[in-house]
LODOMAR-360698 format. One record per residue: y, x, z of N, C-alpha, C in turn. Coordinates in steps of 0.02 Angstrom, whole numbers, plus 50000, padded with zeros to 5 digits. Each point is the difference from the previous one (the first is absolute). Layout:
# LODOMAR-360698
YXZYXZYXZ...
END
This chain:
# LODOMAR-360698
524595597653896500655001850030500574998149954499915001149935500524998249952500124992550001499464996150008500064992750002500404997850060499895003350059500364998250061500755001849993500145005849969500705002149990500364995149954499664997849948500304995149953500154993550036499554997950044500114993850037500595000750046500085005850031500565001250046500674999349965500045002449937500634999749963500174992949977499524995450004500124993149978500014995050057500025002650062499904995550057500624999350045500595001049972500604999850042500154993050027499794994749965500114993250024499384997150033499465003850002499354997450021500024997550072500265004050046500014998050070500414993750011500574999649966500424994050006499644993849973499675000749944499654994349970499444997650046499625004750028499444998150044500274996550062500525002850030500294996950060500254993049986500374999149945500264993449985499454995049983499495002349963499434995649986499654997950065499915004750044499664998550063500394994850041500665001150005500414995450040500054993149968500044999949933500054993549967499354996050004499455003550014499364996750010499844999350074500505001450042499954999050073499425003950030499915006249978499465004350025500295005550044499655001550054500175005950039499675006149969500185005950023499665006049977499254999750016499844997250058499304999350020499634995349952500344994549981499694995249954499855003349933500495003749974499915003149934499455005350002499985004050052499485005150006499314996750002499954994550037499364996550006499774997249933500474997449961499834997349934499785005549952500325005950005499795005749959499295002250019499865000050065499335001950023499484995249974500174993649999499544994949976499835001249926500505002449962499875001149928499625006549989500215005550032499665006549992500185004450060499565000450049500155003850061500125007449987499735002849947500085007249988500705001849977500334995649962500675001649975500554996450039499814996250052500504996150037500445004450044500664998950000500455003950043499984997450071500105004550048500074997850069500694997050011500104997050058500654996950015500565005249999499885005750031500515005250003500145002949931499495000649958500105002749933500394995049957499844993550008500374994849965500745000350018500145000950064500695000550023500365005849966499665005749995500315005849968500104998949925499544996449968500084998349929500624995749990500084995050043500574995449993500665003750011499995005150043500625003750014500105005949953499565000649949500085005349951499795006850024499635000350056499795006450028499335002449970499634995449971499355001849970499924996349934499615003049955499844996849936499254998550001499804993849985499294998250002499635003449942499365000950010499585002649946499924994549947499745001849942499884995149947499534994550025499475002050036499524995050026500324995450051500415002650043500354996050051500484995149967500345002349947500464995649964499624994449965499435001649972499594994849969499764994850052499865002450060499814995550054500574995250016500605002650007500594995950015500144995149943499925002449938500134995549943499514994250000499385001250022499504994650003500194995050055500215002550056500204995650056500584995449979500505002949967500604996149982499954996849931499445001349964499904997149934500575001849953500175006550000500505002749955499705005949962500185000949938499755006049964500295006350031499635005449995500225006450030500695002049973500114998949935500635001949969500604996650033499894994150029500554996250030500315003850059499595003850035500245003550059500415006249984499975002349938500315006349982500704999049972500365005449986500714999649984500164996549934499484999149957500164997249935500144992650003499914996850059500164992950006500374998650066500595002950009500364998950063500444993749998499694994049994500394993849997500404999250065500584996749994500444999150057499644996350056499644994749983499664996050052499495004050039499685004949966499465003750033500265005650044500625002149991500265005650040500574998050046500254993849995500534997850044499704998150068500255002950054499744998350066500054992550013499504997150033499994992850011500604997650038500235004050049500574998150041500655002649970499965003049940500595003049972500474995149967499834993549999500454995249968500384995950051499975001950065500454996950049500675003649995500544996350012500655003250001500285001149930500545004049998500395000449939499755004549946499585004950017499795004949949499244999849995499754999549939499284999849989499695006750020499434999750034499665006150020499715003749940499895006450008499705003949947499495004850031499515001849961499495004850022500295007049998499955003750055500255006850003499475004849974499934999949934499505004249967500335004149944499755005949984499465003650033500175001550073499504999350043500115000350071500325006550023499815005749969500255006550024500755000749990500314996149954500735000449990500384996550056499654995950040500344996250052499795002350070499815006350005499845002950065500655000650040499935000350066500595000650043500425006149982499685005649986500365006249984500434999249938499714997149947500374999149938500574995050008499884994550035500534995050010500575002850042499855004050050500525002950042500445004849960499735002949948500395004349957500404995949949499684994949972500304996249945500534995050022499914996850058500474994750020500715002450008500135005550036500705002350006500325001549932499615002849954500275001549933500164993549963499564995050006500134993549968500634996850028500095000250066500594997050031500635003649978499965006649996500585003949979500214998249929499514999349955500164998749930500244992849989499774995350041500194993049990500604998050042500225004350046500574998450041499854995350057499374999250017499804995650055500005004150065500314997450051500045003750063499344999450038499905004650045499404999850042499974993650041500574997750024500024993850039499824994049957500254999849938499814994549955499255000149986499725005949991499295000549988499614997550060500235001550061499674997550060500024992450002500574997149983500054992750000499564996949947499925003449943499564997549947499285000050024499795005350034499325000250027499884994450050500494998950044499934994850051499974993149968500434998949951500004993449966499344998849964499745005149967499364999349966499444998350050500025003350058499514998650053500074992850025500624997850010500144993250024499764994849949500155001249936499814995249948499255000049990499695005950004499275000449991499644995950053500265000050061499694996250055500304993050007500454998249955500324993450001500244998150070500365004750030500344998950065499524998750057499395002249996499514998750053499975006050047500344999550058500015005350050499874996950068499384998050014499854996350062500155003950063499955006649999500145003950061500734999650019500454999949950500714999350015500164993050024499674995049971500094993150023499804999350073499425002850018499764999450069500465003550049500245005949980500465003750044500634996050014500274996749949500604996050009499874993850042499424996949990499834994150039499905001750074499725005950014499915002150069500675000850035500505002449963500665001250030500404993550006500004996049947500414993950000499654993850024499355000550015499604994350023500054994049952500065001549936500014995049946500564994950008500555002150030500584995650009500425000049936500044994249968500374999549937500754999650010500224998950061500714998750011500315005250047499835006349990500315005350039500755000549982500425000750051500715001249987500175007350016500635001849991500185007150009499925002250072500114995550048499905001750070499275001550014499554996049970499285001250009499825006949972500285001749942499835006449969500295005950039500594999050029500295005350042499555001250061499754994650029499555000650057499355003749981499744998449940499385003349977500145007449988500585001549971500185007149987500035003850066500304997050052500055003350065499325000950032499554995249988499325000650026499645006149971500215002049940499705005849968500445006250007500405000050054500415005850020500525002049948500224995349959500555001349954500664998350034500485004549997500664998850027500484998649943500384994850005500444997849946500725002250012500315002549948500715002050002500344996949939500654999050005500394997149944500475005349972500114999849935500495004449968500404995949950500595002449985500444996649951500045004249937499854996849944500065003449936500054994749945500535000449961500094995249945499615002449939499914995649954499675001949937500465004349957499715003949956500405004149954499734999449930500435000849952499804999549930499695006549977499454999449964499655005849972499934998949925499985005549963499934999549928499345003049979499654996249956499375002549973500145004749943499465002849971500075004649943500334996649940499944993349995500314996349945500704997750018500285002850056500674998450023500084992750021499454996750017500044993250026500095000550076500484996150026500145000250071499604994850038499775001750059499684995250044500205001850071500024995150043500185001250070499385001850039500065005250041499445002750037500154999650074499514997850040500104999150071499395002350039500105004150050499485001950047499984994850054499454996450007499954994650049499705002250066499535004849999499715002450062499625006549986499885003850053499605006049993499705001850067499475004049997499645002250060500175007250015500075001650064500125006850022499535001750056499635005449992499505002050050500345001250068499674998650056499304997750001499914992449996500534996150017499884992850003500644995849991500495002849965500634996449991500034996649932500204993650000500114996349938500744998249998500345002249948500714998649991500084994249951500384994950020500104994049960500734999349981500144998649937500684999049977500284993550030500625000350026500304994150031500074994249951500005001549935500044994649950499394995450004499445002550027499404995950006500104994150048500495000650044500134994550047500224993749964500275000849940500224994349960499474997549951499425003349999499474998049954499335000650038499854994950041499415000550042499365000749959499974997049941499405000449960499845007349983500515003949984499905007149985499875004050064500334998150055499895003450064499274999350021499724994049991499304998850018499535004549959500165000649936499575004249957500035007350022500615002750011500065007050020499645001350065500094995650049499655000850064499244999949990499764995549958499284999449988499725006349967500395003149954499775006249968499945005650051500515000850043499985005450049499454998850052499874993750017499444998450043499355002049965499964998849935499415001949962499885007550002500535004049992499925007350005499755002050070500264996750052499805001750068499274998350012499794994249975499324997650012499495003949957500165000849936499525003049953500005007650001500575003050013500075007249990500245003750062499954996750057500185003250064500715002749999500454996249968500715001649996500145006449962499555001849955500115006049959500384998049936500544996350009500394997749942500635004049991499935006650001500585004449998500434998949938499694997549946500384999049937500104992649986499934995850051500074992849989500744998249999500264999049941500704997949990499994993849956500254994550026500014993849961500694999149970500024999249934500634999649964500014993849956500594998249978500114994549954500385002749940499814997849941500335002249939499505000749944500244999849938499554999949943499775006749976500275005650027499825006649975499775004450057499635005349982499795005050048500565005150009500185001550062500535004850012499785005750045499384999950019499735005550040499965006349957500245005650026500005006149961499295002049980499514998550043499315001849986499734996049940500324994449984499744995849948500025003449932500405005349993500085003149934499555006149992499615001850051499545005549993499394997849960499815003949950499454998149957499325001750030499985005150042499355002150026499794995350057499424996749993499784995650053499805004150061500254997950058499855003550062499524995750040499475003150027499484996250036500304996150058500475003050036500304996650058500434994149977500365000849944500404994549973499574994149980499425001549969499554994649980499724996550062499835003950051499764997050062500534995650032500635002350000500544996150029500124993649960499955000549933500084994049959499454994950015499385002550009499454995550017500114996850068500245003850048500134997250067500554994849996500515001249959500534995049991499724993549972499545000749951499694994049972499614996250054499615003650039499604996850053500454996450049500555003250020500454997050048500344993849971500185000349935500314994249968499514994349994499375001449981499494994849997499884997050069499975004450051499934997750069500574995350019500615001849980500584995850017499934993049972499784999549937499894993449970499474996150037499465003450019499464996750036500214997950070500435003950032500254998350066500464993949997500444999849951500484994549994499694993749970499495000849958499674994449967499245000650008499734998450059499285000550011499624996049948499445002849977499674997549940499824992650003499634997950052499744993250002500564994950009500435001150049500534995150013500514999849943500135005849969500485000149945499714996549939499355001049987499684996449944500034992550012499894997850061500034992850015500714997349988500515004050019500694997949987500134999549926499785005049962500104999949927499644994149969499394998750021499624994449974500374993450011500294999350059500344993750016500664999349963500275005549973500644999849963499915002049927499405000049975499895001449929500235006849977499965005150045500205006849983500735000649977500424995850028500725000549984500315006150034500425003549963500345005950028500454998050058500234993850000500474997750051499725000250071499345001150008499725000450068500295005950038500315004749965500305005750036500544997750048500334994449984500524997350044499704997450065499404997149998499684997450060499815005650048499885006049972499775005550041500555005150014500594998949972500555004750005499785007049978499695000149941499795006249969500335000749932500015006049973500285000949933499524997249948500264997649943499564997649947499515005349976500205006450002499565005349976499375000650043500074999650066499425000450045499534994249986500284994049994499594994049988499655000349933500355002149947499705000149934499475005549994500115005650032499485005349999499384997750037500104996550057499424997850038499624994449964500334996249957499654995049960499445003249960500155005949971499505003349958499405002350040500085000550067499465002450043499584994250027500344994850025499644994950038499714994549956500254999249939499744994749956499265001149985499604994650001499305000749980499925001649925500534998749961500005001649929500235007249992499605004649973500175007250002500465002549944500144996049949500315002649939500764999350002500335004050041500724999750011500355006449975500654999249988500435005849991500664998950037500355005450012500644999750037500455005649976500634998249984500505004949980500624999350045500295005650018500665000150032500435004249954500444996849962500345003349944500755000550012500265006049989500725001350001500235001749929500604998149984500285002149935500185007450003499985003449941499884997449932499275000149980499555001850045499305000349982499605004050050500164999050064499665003650053499544995350037499355001650000499524996150038499905003650067500284997150052499955003250066499324998950031499714994249986499334998450026499614996449946499375001949993499574997049949499314998950029499714994249984499304998950015499714996049941499445002349973499714996649941499254999250009499814995950049499294998750010499704995849944500424997349956499744996149943500035003849935500215006350001499985004149940500574999049951500524996250019500554998949953500355006749987500165001649937500365006449986500704999950030500295005950006500685000450026500494997749947500524996250018500514997949951500435005949978500055005150041500325006349980499755005350048500125006349983499755005350043500385000550065499655001150055500365001050063500115007550014499775004349955500165007150005500505002149947500114995749952500515001549949500234993349971500614999849976500254993949967499785000149927499954994149971499824999449929500574996749963500035001249935500554997549960499904992849977499384997849999499884993349972499564995750045500204999050063499604995650043500054992849974499474996250009500004993149976500474995850043500514997349970500514996350037499774993150023499394998049979499764993350017499564999950063499895005950031499665000150064500424996350051499684996850047500354996050050500505004150040499825006450016500465004150040500655001349963499975001249934500615001249961500414993649994499674994549988500364993649993500334998150066499685001850055500294998350066500625004150013500035006249977500605004150008500604996749965499854996649945500544996949961500274993650033499634997350047500214993950034500435001850061500464995450017500385000750061499804994250045499445001050034499724994650041499565003050054500044997150059499575002050055499374995950003499934995249953499404995849998499455003749963499394998750020499445003149965499874996449934499675003549954499844997049935499305002049981499674995849960499315001349980499985001449925499485003449979499905001349929499265000649984499804996749946499325000549973500045004549939499615005450000500065005249948499335001649969500015001749936499405002349965500115007249978499525004350017500065007149986499335002549974500035003949947499395003149974499825006050043499404999950029499765005550041499345002349971499995006249976499415002849967499774995549942500494997449963499864996149941499834992750011499984997850063499834993050015500574996750037500164993649982500564996650033499834997850071500475001350045499914997850069500604995850021499874995150042500514995450022500195001650073500635001850010500255001850066500524994950022500034998850066500534995850027500305003750059500664999750006500335003550055500584995950026500205001850061500624997350029500445006050016500644999549981500475005450010500594997650041500275004550040500594998350039500465006150003500654998849991500495005550004500295000150070499985005950031500255000650069500475006050004500395000250054500465005550013499755003850061499905006649993499765003850058500585001650046499845003150056500495001350052500555004849978499855003949948500505004749973500464996849949499834993949979500414996549951499755000449929499385002549989499705000249934499644993549985500094997449940499614994349978499355002549967499454996850017499375001849969499574993749995499495000449959499584994249986499295001250027499764995250038499315000050025499604995249958499415002049979499594995949956499275000450023499714994250015499294999650017499674995549948499425002249975499684996149947499255000550002499684995749961499274999949996499785000149927499415002749989499664999649935499594993650001500154995449955499664993550001499344999949962499875005149960499384999949959499374999150042499905003750055499394999050039499954993050029500564997150022500004993350029499844994849948500255000949939499864995349945499265000449981499745006249994499305000949982499534997050053500225000250064499584997450054499904992549994500434996649962499934992849991499604998249937499685005149971499584998749941500394999149936500635002049999500434999449942499965006449958500004999349935500015005949955500705003050004500085004750047500675002550015500305003949942499595003849964500285004049945500274995449945499634994649985500234995249950500644996550023500034998050064500584996550025500625004349997499955006350024500595004350002500215002149930499515001049956500165001749931500374994349965499794993850015500354994249971500724999850024500115001350065500685000150026500415005749969499695005749991500355005749970500214998449928499564997049962500164998349930500584995049998500004995250047500554995250002500665003550016499985004750046500615003650018500285003949941499565003649966500225004049942500274995549945499674994449991500224995249948500704997550015500174999350064500654997250020500495005350024499915006149977500505005250014499905003750066499444999050033499875003950061499864995950062500174993549998499864995750058499834993049974499644996250041499794993549977499884995350060500104993649987499794994950047499245000150004499734998750059499275000050008499724993349978499534999849954499714993649978499704996250060500014993449995499794995750057499305001550024499525000849953499315001150021499925006650038500335005349975499965006450034500364999750067500564996450001500374999350063499574996750053499614995049982499574996650048499465004850026499735004149955499505004950022500305005150048500605002449984500325004950043500234996950065500174993649999500204996650061499414999850049499414998749973499405000050043499895006950031500105005349960499925006850026500525001450055500634997949989500535001150049499844996550066499724994049996499834996350061499435003350038499525002849963499455003550033500265006350034500445003749966500295006050030500474998250057500274993950000500474997850052500635004450001500235001849940500625003849995500524995549966500494997850039500474994949975500405002449941500195006549999500425002449946499625000749934499335000550002499614999749938500064993149970499964994950044500074993149976500704998849972500525002750033500684999049976500115003349932499675005749989500115003749938499794996049938499564995150009499734996249943500524995349970500554998750036500524995749973500495003849955499945006649999500435004149957499595002849942500345003549955499655003049943499575005950022499485001249963499615006150008500285005149952500025006450020500325005349960499505005549985500085003149941499625006249987500445005850022499695004950033500345006050020499605006049975500295005850002499645006149978500175005650048499655005449995500135005750044500605004049974500045001049935500555003649970500244996349938500635000849984500294996449943499675001649934499725006149992499705001749936499334996549990499764996450052499384996149993500154992650005500624998049987500214993150008499624995449952499684994750027499634995449956500434994749969500644999750020500444994749975500195001449927500174994749965500205000649931500674996349990500555003549987500055007349993499965003450069499835006549999499945003750062500685000950033499995000350067500625000650037500385006549985499625005449985500305006449989499975002149927499944995149955499955001749929500665002649974
END
């Protein structure tokens, strides 16, 4: 009994390690149980018992652990707490998106009851609102699945019949088919001040009123691209949620001004409404840009942002849909307002945030493309090839940025980009050596460098395979090193020294 108790105190990572080992060896629970039976049927766990071990609900006996160690060819000590290496406890799917996954161990500290007590206290102490927390959960879910939501795609295709060229009249007809009645209201934008006393213009563009009324701002008549998006979102709520969009208010502006946004306690209904808003927004993109036909259009135009003009859509809708329909999964997308507000974020390629979207930072790296684009006075898009250290290893990113003015009169920067490391590695190139060489050249020349001819030819081949024209254009400019915060600046001298 003493031996079993001792094992229990050392097994907090055991379930996580077994689960990750099993998945990395492409074994089902049935497969693993069968292999244990083959080694020693007397100490072999059943499928249901294995499942409970992996979830931290049961601790295996010493004999059962020895059986598992034989199957996986690991010493018994490896499974216990004295060797919790990052690779052995990081969930296999935990490296999609912007934040690396972590094992929630000891398991009993992450029970629903404990989390429900701890989360409100954490939000209160950090100043994060319940609404911000809901958006963080949704973004993590979106990034974890790398924008793969086939049920929402199918629902949009059923409604729009995969028509890539829907106009506002078509969308009004679809809205009426779903018993939505449209009304118009007049309301100008108003200036709002954030906690840092920064002013931004705020505009309510549309809202839903039960049981079936959609109110549209008359200003949308002058911006059909935005009118189409608002109509598509409200159609999404009607189709997906049976018109239960009581809190569906579409606004423009760089800051949150909803009074509920400042409540720290997460409310279950608020989180549900936030999730429904996400679903309706994703539906809207899928309705306006059906996956197959939109991918074909992007392929024929080299993923240029300018295709938004052909479809009479906003650049933001087109750039967000790029991250979904592209066969290359390693994308990111930022919608940035000054002085440091990220209104929309997607990081399916794991790129860190250039600054916090829940708080401003004092030393954001000024060499990120979004910051450099704010300094330009141009409606033309621009490309940038950047090197960033992520978890100690250099990664090569390329992005295209465009500065636009929203309907309220705010200027903001849209940025869509890709992580090139996987594409380079797919061509049999030593990607770590290539990017490290570029990084050393940049640091040697003060932070940016011309790309050597041989490397440029290799990257040109990668750009052509990806069929992304702006990646190819970026090779004619310098490559830059960027950082997440100024205190980690790799430049010599440092920008914030």
